[in-house]
C-alpha positions as CSV (number, residue, x, y, z in Angstrom):
1,L,0.0,0.0,0.0
2,E,1.1,3.5,-0.8
3,E,0.1,4.8,2.7
4,D,2.3,2.1,4.3
5,K,5.2,3.1,2.2
6,T,4.8,6.8,3.0
7,L,4.4,6.1,6.7
8,S,7.5,3.8,6.7
9,K,9.6,6.5,5.1
10,I,8.4,9.1,7.7
11,L,9.1,6.8,10.6
12,L,12.5,5.6,9.4
13,S,13.6,9.1,8.4
14,W,12.8,10.5,11.9
15,A,14.5,7.5,13.5
16,M,17.6,8.0,11.4
17,Y,18.0,11.8,11.1
18,S,16.3,13.6,14.0
19,T,18.6,15.5,16.3
20,R,17.0,13.7,19.2
21,P,14.4,10.9,19.5
22,V,10.9,12.4,18.7
23,S,7.7,11.1,20.2
24,M,4.8,10.0,18.1
25,D,2.8,12.8,19.8
26,E,5.3,15.3,18.4
27,L,5.1,13.8,14.9
28,K,1.3,14.1,15.0
29,G,1.7,17.8,14.4
30,P,3.4,17.8,11.0
31,Y,2.1,14.3,10.0
32,S,-1.5,14.3,11.4
33,A,-3.0,13.0,8.1
34,E,-0.5,10.1,7.9
35,L,-0.7,9.1,11.6
36,S,-4.4,9.7,12.2
37,G,-5.4,6.2,11.2
38,L,-3.0,4.3,13.5
39,I,-4.7,2.5,16.4
40,D,-1.9,0.4,17.9
41,L,1.3,2.5,17.5
42,R,3.7,-0.2,18.6
43,H,2.2,-2.8,16.3
44,S,2.2,-0.4,13.4
45,V,5.8,0.6,13.9
46,S,6.8,-3.0,14.2
47,Q,5.0,-3.9,11.0
48,L,6.2,-0.9,9.0
49,C,9.8,-0.6,10.2
50,G,10.6,-4.3,10.7
51,E,13.8,-4.8,12.7
52,F,15.1,-1.3,12.1
53,A,13.1,1.0,14.3
54,T,11.0,0.7,17.4
55,L,9.2,2.9,19.9
56,D,10.9,3.3,23.3
57,S,9.1,3.4,26.6
58,Q,8.1,7.1,26.0
59,D,6.7,6.4,22.5
60,R,9.7,7.9,20.8
61,I,10.8,6.5,17.5
62,T,14.4,5.2,17.6
63,L,16.7,2.9,15.6
64,V,17.3,-0.4,17.2
65,H,21.1,-0.1,16.6
66,Q,23.6,2.2,14.8
67,T,24.2,-0.6,12.2
68,A,20.5,-0.1,11.1
69,R,21.3,3.5,10.1
70,E,24.3,2.3,8.0
71,Y,22.3,-0.4,6.4
72,L,19.4,1.8,5.6
73,K,21.7,4.5,4.1
74,T,23.3,2.1,1.7
75,S,20.5,-0.3,0.9
76,G,19.1,-0.2,-2.6
77,A,16.2,-2.5,-1.6
78,L,14.0,0.2,-0.1
79,P,11.0,1.4,-2.2
80,F,12.0,5.0,-1.3
81,S,15.0,7.1,-0.7
82,L,16.5,8.0,2.7
83,D,19.1,10.4,1.3
84,S,20.4,12.5,4.1
85,A,20.2,15.9,2.3
86,D,16.7,15.2,1.0
87,V,15.4,14.0,4.4
88,N,17.0,16.9,6.2
89,E,15.5,19.3,3.8
90,E,12.1,17.8,4.5
91,F,12.7,18.1,8.2
92,L,13.8,21.7,7.8
93,C,10.6,22.6,5.9
94,Q,8.4,20.8,8.5
95,C,10.2,22.7,11.3
96,L,9.9,26.1,9.6
97,A,6.3,25.5,8.6
98,S,5.6,24.8,12.3
99,L,7.3,28.1,13.2
100,C,5.6,30.0,10.5
101,D,2.1,28.8,11.4
102,S,-0.1,32.0,11.4
103,T,-2.1,30.7,14.4
104,L,1.0,29.9,16.5
105,K,1.0,33.1,18.6
106,A,-2.7,32.6,19.5
107,K,-2.1,28.9,20.4
108,M,0.8,29.9,22.7
109,R,-1.3,32.6,24.4
110,Q,-4.0,30.0,25.0
111,G,-1.4,27.5,26.4
112,K,-2.0,25.1,23.5
113,T,1.5,25.1,22.1
114,P,2.0,22.2,19.6
115,S,4.3,19.6,21.0
116,F,6.3,19.5,17.8
117,L,7.3,23.2,18.3
118,G,9.8,22.2,21.0
119,Y,11.7,20.2,18.4
120,A,11.2,22.6,15.6
121,A,12.4,25.7,17.5
122,V,15.8,24.3,18.5
123,S,16.6,21.8,15.7
124,W,15.7,23.5,12.4
125,H,19.2,25.1,12.0
126,I,20.8,21.6,12.2
127,H,18.6,20.4,9.4
128,L,19.6,23.5,7.4
129,E,23.2,22.6,7.8
130,R,22.5,19.0,6.6
131,S,20.4,20.1,3.6
132,S,21.8,20.8,0.1
133,I,23.1,24.3,-0.2
134,H,21.4,24.4,-3.6
135,S,17.9,23.8,-2.2
136,E,15.5,26.5,-3.4
137,R,12.8,25.1,-1.1
138,A,15.0,25.6,2.0
139,L,15.8,29.2,0.9
140,Q,12.2,30.0,0.4
141,M,11.2,28.7,3.8
142,L,14.0,30.8,5.4
143,V,12.9,33.9,3.6
144,K,9.4,33.2,4.9
145,L,10.6,32.9,8.5
146,F,12.6,36.1,8.4
147,H,10.0,38.2,6.6
148,D,7.1,37.3,8.9
149,S,6.0,38.0,12.4
150,A,6.9,34.3,13.0
151,L,10.4,35.3,13.8
152,L,9.3,37.2,16.9
153,T,7.0,34.4,18.0
154,W,9.8,31.9,17.6
155,I,12.2,34.0,19.7
156,Q,9.4,34.5,22.3
157,F,9.0,30.7,22.5
158,L,12.7,30.3,23.0
159,A,12.7,32.9,25.8
160,I,9.7,31.4,27.6
161,N,11.5,28.0,27.5
162,D,14.8,29.5,28.7
163,Q,16.5,28.5,25.4
164,L,17.8,31.8,24.1
165,H,21.3,30.4,24.2
166,I,20.4,28.4,21.0
167,L,20.4,31.7,19.0
168,V,24.2,31.6,19.1
169,S,24.3,28.3,17.3
170,I,21.6,29.3,14.9
171,S,23.5,32.5,14.1
172,A,26.6,30.5,13.2
173,S,24.5,28.1,11.1
174,L,22.8,30.9,9.2
175,G,26.2,32.7,8.6
176,S,27.6,29.5,7.2
177,F,24.6,28.9,5.0
178,V,24.8,32.5,3.6
179,R,28.5,32.1,2.8
180,K,28.1,28.8,1.1
181,R,25.0,29.9,-0.8
182,R,26.8,33.0,-2.0
183,K,29.7,30.9,-3.1
184,A,27.5,28.5,-4.9
185,D,25.5,31.3,-6.6
186,S,28.6,33.0,-7.8
187,V,29.7,29.9,-9.6
């Protein structure tokens, strides 16, 4: 089934390339349509991901072992690609879409902050570093973040959660991205 293939790719991608294990509750934000039909999460993950990924005691998707990552990266037997740059570009776009949600400020005010926002707010810059420097999609999402009130909402979220220190790392990532992008564009 096409839905199973899509869900397998989502789960294996997050198990392989997330900056920290993410919970199924967090993934329900960006992938609500794909995850809405799952009744028994553990069984579904077991059926879709085989011996490569599992849910830990806190329902976070993880690889069973480091060798699983290496196998999945090099295997030609999968019906989809788990290319690092492509997957990280997808994660970057999911993170930035979450930060650019026009209803985010209102949700935060009401105390209904999406659980995925915690991941998105501190990890998007790492996925930017791991994405292709030539990605127009990544550039468009960055432009949207910085030309929108979403930037202030994101910084407010970081401040509320005592994570302003992450801005230093993000600044370095953005500086590196701009330098590499200028160099690529000049060629």
